[in-house]
N, C-alpha and C positions, 0 to 999 in steps of 0.2 A: 724488798722487805718484808717478811714473813710471817706469818701468824705470830707464829711463836716469838719473833721479835719486837710486832705489831701489840701481842697483849699485856706487857711491859710498859706499853703508854702509859699516859698519863691527858686524857681530851685538856685541851684549852683553846677555850673562847675567848676571843676577846671583841666587846662591843666599842665600833666607836662612834655610834650616834652624838652622843656629847662632845666628844672631837669638833665631832662635824659640825653641832650646834654652834661651839664656841667662836672659833674658825666663819664662819657666815658671819656671826655680834661684828667681830672683827674686822670684816670686810666693811662692813652696813655701816661700821664707826666710826674706821679711816674715810671713805666715801663722803659721812657730813651728812647734815642737814639738807645743806645748799645742794643734793646733786638730783638732780633732772635725766633720767634717761631718756625721755622723749624730746628734750634738746638734745644731750648726747648722739642718737642715734639721726639725728637732720645733721647734724655738722657731719658724722663720718658722711651723708649721703650727698652734702656740699661738695667735704674734703672728692668722695670719688667720683660724683663728675668734674670739675676741676682739672680733677687730673687727668681722664684723659679726653680733653675735651678739646684740645689743640692738635690735635691729630692728623696729619698727612692719610694721603689714600691708602700708602704702602704700608702705613701702620696702623691704620686701623683696618687694613685686611690681613695684617696679624696680629691683629687684640681680636678680631670678630673670629679665628681660627684658634687663637689660645680659650677663647669662652667656649671653641665649640665642643674642645676636643678634653673640658672642667679643669685647662690650669689656672684658669681665669673664673668669676664668678659673672656671672650675666648681668641684665641690666632689672628692675622691679623689686618687689617687695621679698623681703625673706634674703634676700642675699649674706649678707650676713651669714648669713643663719645655719644657709646653706651646704657651705663646707666647713 
């Protein structure tokens, strides 16, 4: 679009702050007052440990290779947030 065509356009801005605030409030309301993020994270850690607890040697090597390649998250804190 050249400057001559652009000159006829009306600037348009949209502030989504209100909608984002409404969306976040809706999410928190849906979670309810009993939602415990620490318990949720603890449960995820337990599930992850259980998921990979029974690997044989070959499966462990494959798992370690996938972790090293960044396909699977590694051990330790921040695992879920890092990928």
